C-alpha positions as CSV (number, residue, x, y, z in Angstrom):
1,X,11.7,-8.7,40.7
2,X,12.1,-5.5,42.1
3,X,9.1,-3.5,42.9
4,X,11.4,-0.1,42.6
5,X,9.5,2.1,40.9
6,X,5.7,1.4,42.2
7,X,3.7,4.2,43.6
8,X,1.2,3.0,46.7
9,X,-1.2,5.3,45.3
10,X,-2.3,7.0,41.8
11,X,-1.1,10.7,41.9
12,X,-4.2,11.9,39.9
13,X,-7.0,11.5,40.0
14,X,-8.3,10.9,36.0
15,X,-6.1,9.5,33.2
16,X,-6.2,9.3,29.5
17,X,-5.6,5.4,29.5
18,X,-5.8,3.2,32.4
19,X,-4.1,-0.2,32.2
20,X,-4.8,-3.8,34.0
21,X,-2.2,-5.4,34.2
22,X,1.7,-4.4,34.6
23,X,3.0,-7.7,33.2
24,X,4.8,-8.2,29.6
25,X,1.7,-7.2,28.0
26,X,0.6,-4.5,29.7
27,X,4.3,-2.9,30.2
28,X,4.6,-3.2,26.2
29,X,1.8,-1.4,25.4
30,X,2.9,1.5,28.4
31,X,6.2,1.5,26.4
32,X,5.0,1.7,22.8
33,X,2.7,4.7,23.9
34,X,5.4,6.8,25.3
35,X,7.3,6.0,22.1
36,X,4.6,7.2,20.3
37,X,5.3,11.2,19.3
38,X,1.7,11.2,18.2
39,X,0.5,10.1,22.2
40,X,0.6,13.4,24.5
41,X,-2.0,11.9,27.0
42,X,-1.8,10.4,30.9
43,X,-0.8,6.3,31.7
44,X,-1.8,4.8,34.4
45,X,-0.6,0.7,35.0
46,X,-2.2,-0.7,37.7
47,X,-0.3,-4.3,38.8
48,X,-1.4,-6.6,41.5
49,X,1.6,-8.2,42.2
50,X,4.4,-6.1,41.8
51,X,7.0,-8.7,42.5
52,X,5.6,-10.5,39.5
53,X,6.1,-13.5,41.8
54,X,3.0,-15.5,40.0
55,X,2.5,-14.0,36.6
56,X,2.9,-15.6,33.3
57,X,5.3,-13.6,32.2
58,X,7.7,-14.8,35.4
59,X,7.0,-18.4,34.3
60,X,7.9,-18.1,30.6
61,X,9.9,-20.3,28.5
62,X,11.1,-17.5,26.6
63,X,11.3,-18.8,23.2
64,X,10.1,-17.1,19.9
65,X,8.9,-19.2,16.8
66,X,7.6,-18.7,13.2
67,X,6.0,-22.1,13.0
68,X,2.5,-21.1,13.1
69,X,-0.3,-22.2,11.2
70,X,-1.5,-18.5,10.5
71,X,0.0,-15.9,8.3
72,X,-0.5,-12.9,11.2
73,X,1.5,-14.8,13.4
74,X,4.2,-15.6,12.1
75,X,4.4,-12.0,11.1
76,X,4.0,-10.9,14.5
77,X,6.8,-13.4,15.4
78,X,8.8,-11.9,13.0
79,X,8.6,-8.2,14.9
80,X,9.0,-9.7,17.6
81,X,12.5,-10.8,16.6
82,X,13.8,-7.5,14.9
83,X,12.9,-6.1,17.9
84,X,14.9,-8.2,20.0
85,X,17.5,-8.0,17.7
86,X,17.8,-4.3,17.2
87,X,16.5,-3.4,21.0
88,X,18.7,-0.6,21.5
89,X,18.0,1.2,18.3
90,X,14.6,1.0,19.1
91,X,15.2,2.6,22.7
92,X,16.3,5.5,21.0
93,X,19.7,4.6,21.0
94,X,20.0,4.4,25.0
95,X,24.0,3.3,25.6
96,X,22.4,1.2,28.9
97,X,20.2,-0.9,27.2
98,X,22.4,-3.6,26.4
99,X,22.4,-5.5,22.9
100,X,20.4,-8.8,22.8
101,X,19.8,-11.8,20.0
102,X,18.3,-14.8,19.8
103,X,19.9,-18.3,20.2
104,X,18.2,-19.5,17.1
105,X,18.3,-23.5,18.2
106,X,14.9,-23.4,16.2
107,X,11.8,-26.0,17.1
108,X,11.3,-28.8,15.8
109,X,7.9,-29.8,15.1
110,X,7.9,-34.1,15.1
111,X,5.0,-35.6,13.4
112,X,4.2,-39.4,14.1
113,X,1.2,-39.9,11.8
114,X,0.5,-38.9,8.3
115,X,-2.3,-36.5,9.1
116,X,-0.1,-34.5,11.3
117,X,2.7,-34.4,8.7
118,X,0.0,-32.8,6.3
119,X,-0.8,-30.3,8.8
120,X,3.1,-29.1,9.1
121,X,3.5,-29.6,5.3
122,X,0.5,-27.0,5.2
123,X,1.5,-24.8,7.9
124,X,5.1,-25.0,6.1
125,X,3.2,-23.3,3.4
126,X,1.9,-20.4,5.1
127,X,4.9,-19.6,6.6
128,X,6.7,-19.4,3.5
129,X,4.3,-17.5,2.1
130,X,5.2,-14.9,4.6
131,X,8.9,-15.1,4.4
132,X,10.1,-17.6,7.4
133,X,12.6,-20.3,6.6
134,X,11.2,-23.3,7.8
135,X,12.5,-27.0,6.6
136,X,10.9,-30.2,5.8
137,X,12.8,-33.1,7.0
138,X,12.7,-36.8,6.9
139,X,13.3,-39.0,9.5
140,X,16.4,-40.0,7.7
141,X,17.6,-36.2,7.3
142,X,16.9,-35.7,11.2
143,X,18.8,-38.3,11.9
144,X,21.8,-37.3,10.4
145,X,21.6,-33.7,11.6
146,X,20.5,-34.5,15.2
147,X,21.5,-38.3,15.6
148,X,20.5,-38.3,19.5
149,X,16.8,-38.3,18.7
150,X,15.3,-41.5,18.4
151,X,13.1,-41.3,15.1
152,X,11.7,-44.7,14.5
153,X,7.9,-43.7,14.6
154,X,8.4,-40.4,13.0
155,X,7.3,-39.4,9.2
156,X,7.7,-35.8,9.0
157,X,9.9,-32.8,10.9
158,X,9.6,-29.4,11.0
159,X,12.1,-26.5,11.8
160,X,13.0,-23.0,11.3
161,X,16.9,-22.0,12.3
162,X,16.3,-18.5,11.9
163,X,15.0,-16.2,14.4
164,X,13.1,-19.2,16.6
165,X,14.7,-20.2,19.1
166,X,15.3,-18.5,23.1
167,X,15.8,-14.8,24.0
168,X,15.9,-12.9,26.8
169,X,12.4,-11.9,27.7
170,X,13.0,-10.6,31.5
171,X,15.6,-7.8,29.9
172,X,13.1,-6.7,27.2
173,X,10.3,-6.9,29.8
174,X,12.5,-4.8,32.4
175,X,13.5,-2.1,30.0
176,X,10.3,-1.7,28.7
177,X,9.5,-0.8,32.5
178,X,12.2,1.3,32.9
179,X,11.8,3.4,30.1
180,X,8.0,3.9,30.2
181,X,8.4,5.0,34.2
182,X,11.4,7.5,33.0
183,X,8.9,8.9,30.2
184,X,5.9,10.0,32.5
185,X,3.8,6.6,33.0
186,X,3.1,5.8,36.1
187,X,2.8,2.3,37.7
188,X,0.8,1.8,41.2
189,X,0.5,-1.2,42.9
190,X,-3.1,-2.5,43.8
191,X,-5.8,-4.4,42.3
192,X,-9.1,-3.0,40.1
193,X,-11.6,-4.2,42.0
194,X,-14.7,-2.3,40.1
195,X,-15.9,-0.2,37.1
196,X,-18.4,2.2,36.2
197,X,-19.8,2.7,33.1
198,X,-21.7,6.2,31.6
199,X,-25.6,5.8,31.9
200,X,-25.9,4.2,28.6
201,X,-23.6,2.0,29.0
202,X,-20.6,2.6,26.2
203,X,-18.1,3.8,28.0
204,X,-16.1,2.8,31.1
205,X,-15.7,5.7,33.1
206,X,-14.0,4.8,36.0
207,X,-11.9,2.3,37.6
208,X,-12.1,1.4,41.8
209,X,-9.2,0.2,43.4
210,X,-9.0,-2.1,46.6
211,X,-7.6,0.4,48.3
212,X,-10.7,2.9,47.9
213,X,-9.3,5.1,44.9
214,X,-12.1,5.8,41.9
215,X,-9.8,6.9,38.8
216,X,-11.4,8.0,35.6
217,X,-10.1,7.3,32.7
218,X,-10.3,7.9,29.0
219,X,-9.7,4.5,27.6
220,X,-9.0,1.3,29.7
221,X,-7.0,-1.8,28.5
222,X,-7.4,-5.6,30.1
223,X,-3.9,-6.9,30.2
224,X,-4.6,-9.2,33.3
225,X,-3.3,-12.4,32.2
226,X,-5.2,-15.4,33.2
227,X,-7.3,-13.0,35.3
228,X,-9.0,-11.6,31.9
229,X,-12.4,-13.0,32.6
230,X,-12.8,-11.7,36.2
231,X,-11.5,-8.6,34.6
232,X,-14.2,-8.3,31.9
233,X,-16.7,-9.3,34.4
234,X,-16.8,-6.1,36.5
235,X,-18.3,-4.4,33.4
236,X,-20.6,-7.5,32.5
237,X,-18.8,-9.1,29.3
238,X,-17.7,-12.4,29.2
239,X,-14.2,-13.1,27.5
240,X,-13.8,-16.9,27.0
241,X,-10.1,-16.8,29.1
242,X,-9.4,-19.5,31.6
243,X,-6.4,-20.2,33.2
244,X,-4.5,-23.2,32.4
245,X,-1.9,-24.8,34.3
246,X,1.7,-25.8,32.9
247,X,4.4,-27.3,34.3
248,X,8.1,-27.0,33.8
249,X,10.9,-28.6,34.7
250,X,14.8,-27.8,34.9
251,X,17.3,-31.1,34.6
252,X,20.9,-32.1,34.1
253,X,21.6,-34.6,32.1
254,X,24.5,-37.3,33.7
255,X,25.5,-37.4,29.2
256,X,24.9,-34.2,27.6
257,X,24.2,-34.1,24.0
258,X,27.1,-33.2,21.6
259,X,25.1,-30.3,20.0
260,X,22.3,-28.0,20.4
261,X,19.1,-29.1,21.2
262,X,16.1,-27.8,19.2
263,X,12.8,-27.3,21.1
264,X,11.7,-30.1,20.1
265,X,7.6,-30.4,20.0
266,X,7.0,-34.6,20.8
267,X,3.9,-36.1,19.1
268,X,3.1,-36.8,23.2
269,X,2.8,-33.3,23.4
270,X,6.2,-32.9,25.8
271,X,8.4,-30.4,24.7
272,X,12.1,-29.9,25.9
273,X,15.0,-27.6,25.0
274,X,18.6,-26.6,25.0
275,X,20.1,-24.2,27.9
276,X,23.4,-25.1,28.1
277,X,26.1,-26.8,29.5
278,X,24.6,-30.1,30.0
279,X,21.2,-28.5,31.2
280,X,17.9,-28.6,29.7
281,X,14.7,-27.2,30.0
282,X,11.1,-29.4,29.1
283,X,7.6,-29.1,29.9
284,X,3.7,-30.3,29.4
285,X,0.6,-30.6,30.8
286,X,-1.7,-33.6,31.8
287,X,-4.5,-34.9,29.2
288,X,-6.8,-33.7,32.1
289,X,-6.7,-29.9,31.2
290,X,-9.2,-28.0,33.2
291,X,-9.4,-24.7,34.0
292,X,-7.7,-23.9,37.6
293,X,-8.0,-21.4,40.4
294,X,-6.0,-18.1,40.1
295,X,-3.8,-19.0,42.7
296,X,-3.0,-22.6,41.8
297,X,0.4,-23.2,40.8
298,X,0.5,-26.6,43.2
299,X,3.1,-29.2,41.1
300,X,2.2,-32.5,39.7
301,X,4.7,-35.2,40.3
302,X,3.0,-37.8,39.3
303,X,3.0,-36.1,35.6
304,X,7.1,-35.7,35.9
305,X,7.4,-39.8,36.4
306,X,4.8,-41.3,34.8
307,X,4.4,-39.1,31.9
308,X,7.0,-36.7,31.1
309,X,10.2,-38.7,31.7
310,X,9.5,-41.6,29.9
311,X,8.7,-39.7,27.1
312,X,11.9,-37.9,27.2
313,X,14.1,-41.2,27.6
314,X,11.9,-42.5,24.6
315,X,12.5,-39.5,22.3
316,X,16.1,-38.5,23.3
317,X,17.7,-42.0,25.1
318,X,20.6,-40.1,26.6
319,X,17.8,-38.5,28.6
320,X,17.4,-41.5,30.4
321,X,20.0,-40.8,33.4
322,X,19.2,-37.1,34.5
323,X,18.9,-35.0,37.8
324,X,15.8,-32.1,37.8
325,X,16.9,-29.2,39.4
326,X,14.0,-27.1,39.6
327,X,10.8,-26.9,38.7
328,X,7.5,-25.0,38.5
329,X,4.2,-24.5,37.9
330,X,2.9,-21.7,35.5
331,X,-0.2,-20.2,33.9
332,X,-1.0,-20.0,29.9
333,X,-4.0,-17.1,29.4
334,X,-5.8,-19.9,27.2
335,X,-8.5,-18.5,24.9
336,X,-11.0,-21.6,24.5
337,X,-12.7,-20.0,21.7
338,X,-9.1,-20.2,19.0
339,X,-5.9,-20.3,20.7
340,X,-5.6,-16.4,19.3
341,X,-5.5,-13.0,21.0
342,X,-8.3,-11.3,21.6
343,X,-7.5,-7.5,20.9
344,X,-9.0,-4.3,20.2
345,X,-12.2,-2.8,21.4
346,X,-16.0,-4.1,22.5
347,X,-18.6,-3.6,19.9
348,X,-20.1,-2.1,22.7
349,X,-18.3,-0.6,25.6
350,X,-16.2,1.2,22.8
351,X,-13.2,2.2,25.2
352,X,-12.6,-1.2,26.8
353,X,-10.0,-2.6,25.1
354,X,-8.7,-6.1,25.0
355,X,-5.2,-7.5,25.5
356,X,-6.2,-11.1,26.1
357,X,-6.2,-14.4,25.6
358,X,-2.4,-15.7,24.1
359,X,-3.1,-19.1,24.7
360,X,1.1,-19.5,25.0
361,X,2.3,-17.1,22.6
362,X,2.5,-13.9,24.7
363,X,5.9,-13.3,25.4
364,X,7.2,-13.5,21.9
365,X,4.0,-11.9,20.9
366,X,4.7,-8.9,23.2
367,X,6.5,-6.4,20.5
368,X,3.7,-6.6,18.4
369,X,0.7,-6.3,20.1
370,X,1.9,-3.8,22.5
371,X,3.0,-1.7,19.0
372,X,-0.6,-2.5,18.1
373,X,-2.5,-1.3,21.2
374,X,-0.6,2.1,21.1
375,X,-1.5,2.4,17.6
376,X,-5.2,1.9,18.5
377,X,-5.2,3.9,21.6
378,X,-3.6,6.9,19.9
379,X,-5.3,6.8,16.1
380,X,-8.2,4.2,16.6
381,X,-6.3,2.4,14.0
382,X,-3.3,-0.1,13.1
383,X,-0.5,1.7,11.6
384,X,1.7,-1.5,10.9
385,X,0.5,-5.1,11.2
386,X,-3.4,-5.2,11.0
387,X,-4.5,-7.0,14.0
388,X,-8.2,-6.6,13.3
389,X,-8.7,-10.3,12.4
390,X,-7.8,-10.3,16.2
391,X,-10.5,-8.5,17.2
392,X,-13.0,-9.5,20.2
393,X,-16.4,-9.0,17.7
394,X,-15.3,-12.3,16.2
395,X,-16.0,-13.6,19.5
396,X,-19.7,-12.3,19.3
397,X,-19.8,-13.7,15.6
398,X,-18.5,-16.8,16.3
399,X,-16.1,-16.6,14.2
400,X,-13.0,-18.2,15.2
401,X,-9.5,-17.6,13.4
402,X,-8.0,-21.3,14.8
403,X,-4.8,-21.5,15.4
404,X,-3.6,-24.9,15.5
405,X,0.1,-24.9,16.4
406,X,-0.5,-24.9,19.9
407,X,2.1,-26.0,22.7
């Protein structure tokens, strides 16, 4: 990705809002601030890697779904779908902005036990209550619509073919950054290495960059992805976010399927989806899933040979003969507390705003989360979706909101 538009150092010594991390969450917040007529402050986005080569945004599978176990997460994805499909309108009818859509091949959850089927039924009930078009399917129904599956062990399936599938996250990301900069948001290539609080510890007063600059801030947003915990430790706060490695493979099938492949979540944890032209994308992780170093992107080739490929060939026999064309490892910003976003202000350091722990859902949640964070920074409250259930204080209270539908 281009580094164009980045300053080498801040042009000012003080900003109303400093955002640490310029990937999808930081840029969404910056854009929504720039789009809000009630916000007239200055914004600095500090990004340690302006190429975005190793960030989670660059390694995403770029899909969205509404099949979550909490109603708020469903609503968050519903706004994402609306934003993507109406991006030009949201961006002021700028005719430079392309019209986008969602390739709605759906997510297909497959349950191989009565217990898992019960979870899918409970999730579908929640999804239906907020307007999602989730369908439950018996094994026979799945086989009739998607004859390429082996469903001998399947008890129940769950799919939604409305606003659930692939979308062009890279283009949305690009236009958020481009318009935000055009409206005065400043992006700087640098790394925050320290923070200073006021004498009573209730506010962050300034941040120090690796280049030596000290920048005063009115409010600070931690949008540093898998590095969230490193950022919060600078002011003595712990946040339960860890980098967890996730692997992706692109492959071509010798015998392509005769219809779109939903993003299939196998009971084994392996997932695979359509790309087009006989090409597919799959992913997974090992059973041993520890936190990893921030710079650890080493592939696990044994995982492919011993687990991923065998499971693909078992579930979809036509995938016995496939050829891997590319592969990579990326990081989830895993919230190990409850797999949900961590947002809003700290209960003691009042101007330190969290935007962390999306646990693999970040790209699809970025429109609603950026909008909500911008609202909080502007008004001290949410004006659209009420995101207060995701505030940091639930961690201090030990009151998790478990999201069960984590891939």
